[in-house]
KEKE-3310 file (N, C-alpha, C; in steps of 0.2 Angstrom, whole numbers, plus 5000, padded with zeros to 4 digits):
npx = (5093:5104:5102:5108:5110:5095:5091:5100:5093:5082:5083:5087:5075:5066:5072:5071:5057:5054:5046:5051:5050:5051:5064:5067:5064:5074:5078:5080:5081:5079:5083:5076:5083:5099:5110:5107:5097:5100:5095:5086:5069:5061:5050:5035:5025:5013:5020:5034:5047:5057:5071:5083:5093:5089:5078:5068:5059:5043:5041:5052:5055:5060:5061:5057:5064:5063:5071:5066:5054:5045:5051:5043:5038:5048:5050:5037:5038:5048:5041:5030:5038:5041:5028:5020:5007:4997:5004:5013:5004:5000:5011:5012:5001:5005:5011:5009:5012:5010:5012:5022:5028:5024:5027:5031:5020:5011:5018:5017:5003:5002:5009:4999:4989:4995:4998:4985:4978:4986:4984:4970:4970:4976:4971:4970:4967:4961:4946:4940:4933:4935:4949:4948:4942:4952:4962:4955:4953:4966:4969:4960:4965:4979:4982:4991:5003:5020:5016:5004:5000:5004:4995:4982:4984:4984:4969:4963:4965:4958:4945:4945:4946:4934:4926:4921:4921:4920:4923:4936:4943:4942:4951:4963:4964:4968:4981:4985:4985:4996:5011:5021:5031:5032:5019:5010:5012:5008:4995:4988:4990:4983:4970:4969:4968:4956:4947:4946:4941:4928:4924:4926:4935:4941:4944:4952:4963:4967:4973:4982:4991:4996:5005:5015:5019:5025:5039:5046:5059:5063:5069:5058:5047:5048:5047:5033:5028:5032:5023:5012:5011:5006:4994:4988:4988:4978:4966:4966:4962:4950:4943:4942:4952:4960:4971:4981:4984:4988:4998:5007:5009:5015:5027:5032:5034:5044:5054:5057:5061:5058:5058:5052:5040:5027:5024:5025:5013:5003:5004:5001:4988:4983:4984:4976:4963:4962:4962:4950:4940:4942:4936:4943:4943:4951:4964:4963:4962:4973:4983:4979:4979:4994:4998:4992:4998:5013:5015:5011:5002:4996:4989:4986:4985:4975:4964:4966:4961:4948:4944:4946:4937:4924:4922:4929:4933:4917:4913:4920:4914:4918:4916:4920:4933:4930:4925:4936:4945:4937:4937:4950:4952:4944:4950:4963:4962:4952:4947:4949:4946:4943:4936:4926:4919:4916:4905:4895)
npy = (4898:4913:4931:4939:4928:4925:4938:4938:4928:4932:4944:4938:4932:4943:4948:4939:4939:4952:4956:4955:4964:4977:4979:4982:4982:4976:4983:4982:4993:4996:5009:5020:5030:5032:5025:5009:5008:5002:4997:5000:5000:5014:5025:5029:5037:5042:5048:5047:5036:5031:5024:5019:5033:5039:5048:5042:5048:5041:5039:5036:5023:5008:4995:4984:4975:4964:4959:4948:4943:4930:4916:4914:4926:4932:4924:4925:4939:4939:4930:4941:4950:4945:4946:4934:4933:4925:4914:4921:4924:4912:4908:4917:4913:4901:4905:4902:4905:4915:4933:4943:4955:4970:4978:4969:4963:4972:4974:4962:4961:4972:4965:4956:4964:4970:4956:4953:4963:4964:4951:4952:4963:4958:4947:4936:4925:4932:4941:4956:4964:4956:4960:4974:4974:4969:4980:4991:4987:4986:5000:5006:5000:5003:5018:5026:5022:5019:5013:5018:5027:5018:5008:5016:5020:5007:5004:5014:5009:4998:5001:5009:4999:4992:5002:5010:5025:5038:5034:5029:5041:5049:5042:5043:5057:5059:5055:5064:5075:5074:5079:5074:5074:5063:5055:5065:5068:5055:5053:5063:5059:5048:5052:5058:5048:5041:5050:5051:5039:5041:5050:5062:5072:5085:5088:5078:5082:5094:5091:5081:5090:5097:5089:5086:5098:5100:5103:5095:5083:5070:5053:5044:5053:5057:5045:5043:5054:5052:5042:5050:5057:5051:5048:5061:5065:5056:5061:5073:5067:5063:5074:5079:5084:5077:5077:5084:5077:5064:5068:5071:5058:5052:5058:5055:5041:5041:5048:5039:5025:5008:4999:5002:4996:4998:5012:5013:5004:5011:5022:5017:5013:5025:5030:5021:5025:5038:5035:5027:5038:5045:5038:5028:5012:5001:5005:5008:4996:4989:4996:4995:4980:4980:4983:4973:4961:4964:4971:4965:4963:4971:4987:4995:4984:4976:4987:4989:4976:4977:4987:4981:4970:4977:4988:4989:4976:4973:4983:4980:4970:4957:4945:4933:4937:4946:4940:4931:4941:4946:4935:4933:4945:4942:4930:4935:4947:4947:4955:4968:4985:4986:4974:4974:4986:4980:4972:4979)
npz = (5292:5289:5290:5280:5269:5267:5262:5251:5244:5242:5234:5221:5219:5216:5205:5197:5195:5189:5175:5157:5149:5157:5154:5142:5126:5112:5097:5078:5067:5050:5037:5026:5022:5028:5040:5048:5063:5080:5095:5112:5112:5115:5115:5106:5093:5081:5073:5076:5080:5094:5097:5108:5109:5099:5088:5076:5062:5056:5042:5037:5039:5033:5038:5053:5065:5079:5095:5102:5095:5087:5078:5067:5063:5057:5046:5040:5036:5026:5016:5014:5007:4996:4991:4994:5002:5009:5012:5021:5030:5035:5042:5053:5058:5065:5077:5093:5106:5120:5119:5127:5127:5125:5112:5104:5102:5095:5083:5078:5076:5067:5057:5054:5048:5037:5031:5028:5020:5010:5004:5002:4992:4982:4976:4985:4999:5008:5013:5006:5016:5028:5029:5030:5042:5051:5049:5055:5067:5072:5072:5081:5093:5093:5094:5094:5087:5079:5067:5063:5051:5040:5041:5040:5026:5021:5025:5017:5005:5004:5006:4994:4985:4986:4980:4989:4990:4996:5009:5007:5004:5015:5024:5017:5018:5032:5029:5021:5029:5038:5046:5040:5025:5015:5018:5017:5003:4999:5002:4996:4982:4982:4985:4973:4965:4969:4968:4954:4951:4955:4947:4947:4939:4938:4952:4955:4945:4950:4962:4959:4952:4961:4969:4959:4957:4969:4981:4988:4984:4989:4988:4990:4988:4974:4968:4970:4963:4949:4946:4947:4937:4925:4930:4932:4919:4915:4921:4914:4902:4906:4908:4895:4889:4879:4869:4875:4886:4879:4873:4885:4891:4881:4881:4892:4890:4880:4888:4901:4908:4902:4911:4923:4926:4931:4929:4915:4912:4916:4908:4895:4899:4898:4885:4879:4885:4879:4866:4867:4869:4858:4849:4843:4844:4841:4841:4854:4859:4856:4864:4878:4877:4876:4890:4895:4891:4892:4903:4916:4931:4947:4949:4937:4927:4931:4929:4914:4910:4914:4906:4893:4895:4898:4888:4877:4869:4868:4861:4849:4844:4849:4858:4863:4867:4875:4887:4890:4895:4906:4914:4917:4924:4936:4940:4943:4950:4960:4971:4968:4964:4951:4947:4955:4949:4937:4940:4945)
capx = (5096:5106:5099:5112:5108:5089:5092:5103:5088:5074:5085:5087:5067:5063:5075:5067:5050:5053:5045:5057:5048:5054:5071:5066:5063:5079:5075:5084:5076:5082:5080:5076:5089:5103:5112:5102:5097:5099:5093:5082:5064:5060:5044:5032:5019:5010:5025:5041:5049:5061:5074:5089:5093:5088:5071:5066:5053:5041:5041:5061:5056:5060:5059:5058:5065:5064:5075:5061:5050:5045:5054:5038:5037:5054:5049:5032:5042:5051:5035:5027:5042:5039:5021:5016:5004:4994:5009:5015:4999:5000:5018:5009:4995:5008:5013:5004:5014:5008:5017:5022:5031:5019:5029:5032:5013:5010:5021:5014:4996:5003:5011:4992:4985:4999:4996:4978:4978:4991:4980:4964:4972:4980:4967:4972:4961:4957:4941:4942:4930:4939:4955:4946:4940:4959:4964:4951:4956:4972:4969:4957:4970:4985:4981:4999:5007:5023:5014:4997:4999:5005:4987:4978:4986:4979:4962:4960:4965:4953:4939:4944:4945:4927:4921:4918:4926:4920:4926:4943:4945:4942:4957:4968:4965:4972:4987:4987:4986:5001:5016:5027:5031:5030:5014:5006:5011:5005:4988:4985:4990:4978:4965:4967:4966:4949:4943:4945:4937:4923:4921:4929:4941:4943:4948:4959:4968:4971:4976:4988:4996:5000:5009:5019:5023:5029:5046:5049:5062:5066:5068:5051:5042:5050:5044:5026:5028:5033:5016:5006:5011:5001:4986:4986:4986:4971:4962:4964:4958:4942:4940:4941:4959:4963:4977:4986:4985:4991:5007:5011:5011:5021:5033:5035:5037:5051:5060:5058:5064:5053:5059:5048:5033:5021:5023:5022:5006:4999:5004:4998:4982:4980:4983:4970:4958:4962:4960:4943:4937:4942:4932:4948:4944:4955:4970:4963:4963:4981:4986:4978:4984:5001:4998:4990:5004:5019:5016:5006:5003:4996:4982:4985:4984:4967:4961:4967:4958:4942:4943:4945:4931:4918:4921:4934:4930:4912:4911:4923:4910:4924:4913:4924:4940:4928:4924:4942:4947:4934:4939:4957:4951:4941:4955:4969:4961:4945:4946:4951:4941:4940:4932:4919:4916:4914:4900:4890)
capy = (4904:4920:4937:4939:4923:4928:4944:4937:4924:4938:4948:4933:4930:4949:4950:4934:4942:4957:4956:4956:4971:4982:4980:4986:4977:4979:4984:4983:4997:4997:5015:5021:5035:5032:5018:5005:5009:4997:4999:4999:5003:5019:5028:5029:5042:5041:5052:5046:5030:5032:5019:5021:5040:5042:5048:5041:5049:5035:5039:5035:5016:5003:4987:4983:4968:4965:4954:4945:4941:4922:4914:4915:4933:4934:4919:4929:4945:4936:4929:4946:4954:4940:4945:4929:4936:4919:4910:4924:4924:4906:4907:4920:4907:4895:4907:4899:4906:4922:4937:4947:4961:4975:4981:4964:4961:4978:4972:4956:4964:4976:4961:4953:4969:4969:4951:4952:4969:4961:4946:4955:4967:4954:4941:4930:4920:4936:4944:4963:4965:4955:4964:4980:4973:4969:4986:4994:4985:4990:5008:5007:4996:5007:5024:5031:5017:5020:5010:5021:5030:5013:5005:5021:5019:5000:5005:5018:5005:4993:5005:5011:4993:4991:5006:5015:5031:5043:5031:5029:5048:5051:5038:5046:5064:5058:5055:5071:5081:5072:5083:5070:5075:5057:5053:5069:5067:5048:5054:5067:5054:5043:5057:5061:5041:5039:5055:5050:5033:5044:5053:5069:5074:5092:5087:5074:5085:5099:5088:5077:5095:5100:5084:5086:5106:5100:5105:5089:5080:5066:5048:5041:5056:5056:5038:5044:5060:5049:5038:5054:5060:5048:5048:5068:5064:5052:5067:5077:5064:5062:5082:5082:5087:5071:5078:5086:5069:5060:5071:5070:5052:5050:5061:5050:5034:5043:5049:5036:5019:5002:4994:5004:4992:5002:5018:5010:5001:5017:5025:5013:5013:5032:5031:5017:5029:5044:5033:5027:5045:5048:5033:5022:5007:4996:5007:5006:4988:4988:4999:4990:4974:4982:4983:4965:4956:4967:4975:4962:4964:4977:4990:4996:4977:4976:4992:4986:4971:4979:4991:4976:4965:4980:4992:4988:4970:4973:4988:4978:4963:4952:4942:4928:4941:4951:4934:4929:4947:4945:4930:4934:4949:4938:4925:4938:4952:4947:4958:4974:4990:4986:4968:4977:4990:4977:4969:4984)
capz = (5287:5292:5287:5273:5265:5267:5259:5243:5240:5240:5229:5216:5218:5215:5199:5193:5195:5186:5168:5154:5145:5160:5152:5136:5119:5107:5089:5073:5062:5044:5035:5018:5021:5033:5043:5053:5071:5084:5102:5115:5111:5121:5114:5100:5092:5075:5068:5077:5084:5098:5099:5113:5111:5092:5085:5069:5057:5053:5034:5035:5041:5029:5041:5060:5067:5086:5096:5105:5090:5086:5072:5062:5060:5053:5040:5037:5033:5019:5012:5012:5002:4989:4989:4995:5008:5012:5015:5028:5036:5038:5047:5058:5063:5068:5083:5099:5113:5122:5118:5134:5125:5120:5106:5098:5100:5092:5078:5074:5074:5062:5052:5051:5044:5031:5026:5025:5016:5004:5002:4999:4987:4976:4974:4990:5002:5014:5009:5008:5023:5033:5029:5033:5050:5054:5051:5059:5075:5074:5073:5088:5099:5094:5091:5094:5085:5073:5061:5062:5045:5036:5042:5037:5020:5019:5026:5012:4998:5005:5005:4987:4981:4986:4979:4994:4988:5002:5015:5005:5004:5023:5027:5014:5020:5037:5027:5016:5034:5042:5046:5037:5017:5011:5018:5014:4996:4996:5003:4990:4976:4982:4984:4967:4961:4971:4965:4946:4951:4957:4941:4948:4935:4940:4959:4953:4942:4955:4967:4957:4950:4967:4969:4953:4958:4976:4980:4990:4979:4992:4983:4990:4985:4968:4965:4969:4958:4943:4945:4947:4931:4920:4933:4930:4911:4915:4923:4908:4897:4907:4908:4888:4886:4876:4865:4880:4890:4875:4873:4891:4891:4875:4882:4899:4888:4878:4893:4906:4906:4902:4917:4927:4924:4936:4926:4909:4912:4919:4902:4890:4899:4897:4878:4878:4886:4875:4859:4866:4870:4851:4845:4839:4848:4838:4845:4861:4861:4856:4871:4883:4876:4878:4897:4897:4888:4894:4911:4921:4939:4949:4948:4930:4924:4931:4924:4907:4909:4915:4899:4887:4895:4898:4884:4871:4864:4866:4855:4842:4843:4850:4864:4867:4870:4882:4891:4892:4898:4911:4918:4919:4929:4941:4943:4945:4954:4963:4977:4966:4963:4943:4947:4959:4945:4931:4943:4946)
cpx = (5097:5103:5103:5110:5100:5088:5094:5097:5082:5076:5085:5079:5065:5065:5072:5060:5049:5052:5051:5055:5051:5060:5072:5067:5070:5076:5081:5079:5080:5078:5080:5082:5093:5106:5107:5102:5095:5099:5087:5075:5062:5052:5041:5026:5019:5017:5033:5041:5055:5066:5082:5088:5091:5081:5070:5060:5051:5040:5048:5060:5056:5057:5060:5059:5066:5067:5071:5056:5050:5048:5049:5036:5042:5052:5043:5034:5044:5046:5032:5032:5042:5032:5018:5012:5000:4998:5012:5010:4998:5006:5015:5004:4998:5010:5007:5006:5012:5013:5017:5023:5026:5021:5029:5025:5010:5013:5018:5007:4998:5005:5004:4989:4988:4998:4989:4976:4981:4987:4974:4965:4974:4977:4968:4966:4958:4952:4942:4939:4933:4945:4954:4945:4946:4962:4962:4952:4961:4973:4966:4963:4976:4985:4987:5005:5013:5021:5006:4995:5000:4998:4983:4979:4981:4972:4959:4960:4960:4947:4939:4944:4938:4922:4919:4922:4925:4924:4934:4945:4947:4948:4963:4969:4969:4980:4989:4987:4991:5006:5021:5026:5028:5022:5008:5005:5007:4997:4985:4985:4985:4970:4963:4964:4959:4945:4941:4940:4930:4919:4922:4935:4944:4947:4954:4965:4972:4976:4984:4994:4999:5006:5015:5023:5027:5036:5050:5052:5066:5064:5060:5046:5044:5046:5036:5025:5028:5026:5011:5006:5005:4993:4985:4985:4979:4966:4961:4961:4951:4939:4940:4946:4963:4970:4983:4988:4989:4999:5010:5013:5016:5028:5036:5037:5044:5057:5061:5059:5058:5054:5055:5041:5026:5019:5022:5015:5002:4998:5001:4990:4978:4980:4978:4964:4957:4960:4952:4939:4937:4939:4936:4948:4948:4962:4970:4964:4971:4985:4984:4979:4991:5002:4997:4996:5011:5021:5011:5007:5001:4989:4982:4983:4976:4962:4961:4962:4950:4939:4941:4939:4925:4917:4923:4931:4923:4909:4915:4919:4915:4921:4917:4931:4937:4927:4930:4945:4943:4934:4947:4956:4948:4946:4960:4967:4953:4943:4947:4944:4937:4936:4925:4915:4913:4907:4894:4884)
cpy = (4909:4924:4938:4935:4925:4933:4943:4933:4928:4941:4944:4933:4936:4950:4945:4935:4947:4956:4958:4962:4977:4983:4984:4981:4979:4979:4986:4987:4999:5004:5016:5026:5035:5025:5015:5008:5004:5000:4997:5002:5007:5022:5027:5033:5040:5044:5050:5040:5031:5026:5021:5028:5043:5042:5048:5043:5042:5034:5037:5027:5012:4996:4988:4976:4968:4958:4948:4941:4934:4922:4916:4921:4935:4930:4923:4935:4944:4934:4935:4950:4951:4941:4939:4930:4930:4915:4913:4923:4918:4904:4910:4916:4901:4898:4905:4903:4914:4926:4942:4955:4964:4978:4975:4962:4966:4976:4966:4958:4968:4971:4958:4957:4970:4963:4951:4958:4967:4956:4948:4959:4964:4947:4935:4929:4925:4940:4951:4966:4963:4958:4971:4980:4973:4976:4990:4994:4988:4997:5010:5005:5001:5014:5029:5027:5021:5017:5013:5023:5025:5009:5009:5020:5012:5001:5009:5014:5001:4995:5006:5005:4991:4995:5012:5021:5037:5040:5032:5037:5050:5048:5042:5053:5064:5058:5061:5076:5079:5078:5080:5071:5068:5055:5058:5069:5060:5049:5057:5063:5051:5046:5057:5055:5040:5045:5054:5043:5036:5048:5061:5071:5080:5091:5083:5077:5091:5096:5084:5082:5096:5095:5085:5093:5105:5100:5099:5084:5074:5059:5045:5046:5057:5051:5040:5050:5057:5045:5043:5057:5058:5048:5055:5068:5061:5057:5071:5075:5065:5069:5084:5085:5081:5072:5080:5080:5066:5062:5070:5063:5049:5052:5057:5044:5036:5045:5044:5028:5013:4998:4996:5002:4995:5008:5016:5008:5006:5021:5024:5012:5020:5032:5027:5022:5035:5041:5031:5032:5048:5043:5028:5017:5001:4998:5006:5000:4986:4991:4995:4983:4975:4980:4976:4960:4958:4969:4971:4963:4970:4981:4992:4988:4977:4980:4991:4980:4972:4983:4986:4972:4971:4985:4991:4983:4971:4977:4985:4972:4958:4948:4938:4932:4944:4946:4933:4934:4946:4941:4930:4940:4946:4933:4929:4943:4952:4952:4966:4978:4989:4979:4971:4981:4987:4974:4973:4984)
cpz = (5290:5287:5281:5267:5263:5261:5251:5239:5237:5235:5222:5214:5215:5208:5195:5191:5190:5177:5164:5149:5148:5157:5146:5130:5115:5100:5085:5068:5055:5041:5030:5016:5028:5036:5048:5059:5074:5091:5105:5113:5117:5120:5107:5100:5085:5070:5069:5082:5087:5099:5102:5112:5103:5091:5077:5066:5056:5046:5033:5037:5036:5033:5048:5061:5075:5089:5100:5101:5089:5080:5066:5060:5055:5046:5037:5034:5026:5015:5010:5006:4996:4987:4989:5003:5012:5016:5021:5033:5039:5043:5054:5064:5067:5075:5089:5106:5114:5122:5123:5133:5122:5113:5102:5097:5095:5084:5074:5073:5068:5055:5049:5047:5037:5027:5024:5021:5009:5000:4998:4992:4980:4975:4979:4992:5006:5010:5011:5014:5028:5034:5032:5040:5054:5055:5055:5066:5077:5076:5080:5094:5099:5091:5091:5091:5080:5067:5060:5054:5040:5036:5040:5029:5018:5019:5019:5006:4999:5003:4996:4983:4981:4984:4983:4995:4994:5008:5013:5006:5011:5025:5022:5015:5027:5035:5024:5022:5039:5040:5042:5029:5014:5012:5016:5007:4995:4998:4998:4983:4978:4983:4977:4962:4962:4969:4957:4947:4952:4952:4941:4945:4937:4947:4958:4950:4946:4960:4966:4955:4956:4969:4964:4955:4967:4976:4984:4985:4982:4987:4983:4986:4977:4964:4964:4962:4950:4940:4944:4940:4926:4923:4932:4922:4910:4916:4918:4903:4899:4907:4900:4885:4883:4872:4871:4885:4885:4875:4879:4892:4886:4877:4888:4895:4885:4882:4898:4904:4907:4909:4922:4924:4925:4931:4918:4906:4912:4912:4897:4891:4897:4890:4875:4878:4882:4868:4860:4866:4861:4846:4841:4844:4846:4841:4852:4864:4861:4863:4876:4883:4878:4885:4899:4896:4891:4901:4915:4928:4940:4947:4941:4926:4925:4929:4917:4905:4909:4908:4893:4889:4895:4892:4876:4866:4862:4860:4847:4840:4845:4857:4868:4870:4876:4888:4894:4897:4906:4916:4921:4925:4936:4944:4946:4950:4958:4968:4975:4964:4956:4943:4950:4953:4939:4934:4945:4942)
residu = (MET:ASN:ILE:SER:VAL:LYS:LEU:THR:VAL:LEU:THR:PHE:MET:LEU:ILE:ALA:ALA:ILE:PRO:LEU:GLN:SER:VAL:GLY:GLN:ARG:MET:ASP:VAL:SER:LEU:LYS:ASN:GLY:SER:PRO:VAL:ARG:GLY:GLU:PHE:LYS:ASP:THR:SER:ILE:GLU:LYS:LEU:THR:VAL:GLY:SER:VAL:GLU:ILE:SER:VAL:ASP:ASN:ILE:ARG:ASN:VAL:VAL:LEU:SER:ASP:GLU:PRO:LEU:GLU:MET:LYS:THR:ALA:ARG:LYS:ARG:PHE:GLU:ASP:SER:ARG:PHE:ASP:ASP:GLY:LEU:ALA:GLU:LEU:ASP:LYS:ILE:ASN:GLU:LYS:ILE:SER:GLU:LYS:VAL:VAL:GLU:GLN:GLU:LEU:ASP:PHE:MET:ARG:VAL:GLN:GLY:ALA:ALA:GLY:SER:ALA:LEU:ASN:GLY:GLY:LYS:VAL:ALA:THR:LYS:GLU:ALA:GLY:ARG:ILE:ALA:SER:GLU:PHE:LEU:LYS:LYS:TYR:PRO:ASN:SER:TYR:ARG:PHE:TYR:PHE:VAL:VAL:ASP:PHE:ALA:GLY:ALA:LEU:PHE:ALA:SER:SER:GLY:MET:ASN:ALA:GLU:ALA:ILE:ALA:GLU:PHE:LYS:LYS:LEU:ALA:ASN:SER:ASN:LEU:SER:GLU:PHE:LYS:VAL:ARG:GLY:ASN:PHE:ASN:ILE:GLY:LYS:VAL:SER:LEU:ALA:ALA:GLY:ASP:ALA:LYS:THR:ALA:ALA:THR:THR:LEU:LEU:GLU:ILE:LEU:ASN:ALA:GLU:ASP:ASN:SER:GLU:SER:THR:GLN:LYS:ILE:LYS:VAL:ILE:ALA:ASP:PRO:LEU:TYR:ALA:LYS:ALA:LEU:ALA:PHE:ASP:GLY:LYS:VAL:ASP:GLU:ALA:ARG:LYS:ARG:VAL:LEU:ASP:LEU:ILE:ALA:ARG:GLU:SER:SER:GLU:ASN:GLN:GLU:LEU:PHE:ALA:ALA:CYS:TYR:ASN:VAL:LEU:GLY:ILE:CYS:ASP:LYS:ALA:SER:GLY:ASP:PHE:LYS:SER:ALA:ALA:LEU:ASN:PHE:LEU:HIS:THR:ASP:LEU:LEU:PHE:ARG:GLY:GLY:ASP:SER:HIS:ALA:GLU:ALA:LEU:TYR:TYR:LEU:ALA:ALA:GLU:ILE:TRP:PRO:LYS:LEU:GLU:LYS:ALA:ASP:LEU:ALA:LEU:GLU:ALA:ARG:GLU:SER:LEU:LYS:ARG:LEU:TYR:PRO:GLY:SER:PHE:TRP:TRP:ALA:LYS:LEU:ASN:LYS)
# end
């Protein structure tokens, strides 16, 4: 074999030996605002993802699809979008091949966090403690990931659902201290929510009012502000300002669309809390039933079932209805803060 042929063979051997990740993983990033970004993964930090020559603020990421990701990841993503978290995790469990691309491995690990947290927080098969362990491992393994703040949010929610309020607030403070407006607002919103659960209505009211007065009017922040409004009213009610709280939520109900089920469920719960504080347990029952019958699903529904089971039906001497509400809470939201609170 002459020297030129040897060099040609050697060149092909060297090219074949180069790992694929040295070429760069291609990403397709859909955004909350703006056109999708497609290109080669370049760099990541907790606040920015660089694809090609484009720097993307992580709070603008809607979804990420990778060119070399297994088909099961695509299927799992669709299952998560439909809130079928256990089914999505089952898809991820089918992945047997070793993932050589680090950014694909990172996204796969993130999806496992997403699925486990979704399952734990929505009454699925994954225990809250196990979901928390998976989230904690991700944060240790990927301290500079563009998914960092998303996982911190999951970790805080898991702590809160277990009644570990101090730990939850510590996680949400990481969001509140972010340089990114949406995470800052989301962190403060959750601090207000957990402060209420811990019985600190004054701190909750102060934190939530800051959100409502924030100048950021982006679409994502506006959605948080709308939900922060009834939560602020709840803080007022717990602080003894029942009439002010009632007026605030009645104005919201008159102004907003009932298609926003999350908002309306929160509003009717606040009305129930106001009625309870005024000693009108029959009206409180009607308002919590409004949430139970018309706005099912989510944390506010779990809250309504808690109040019916723990305080309203017992006060009205309806033991059978209290048991029914308790069983519904156990069946639908076994991993929730409200089920844990009922069993303290």
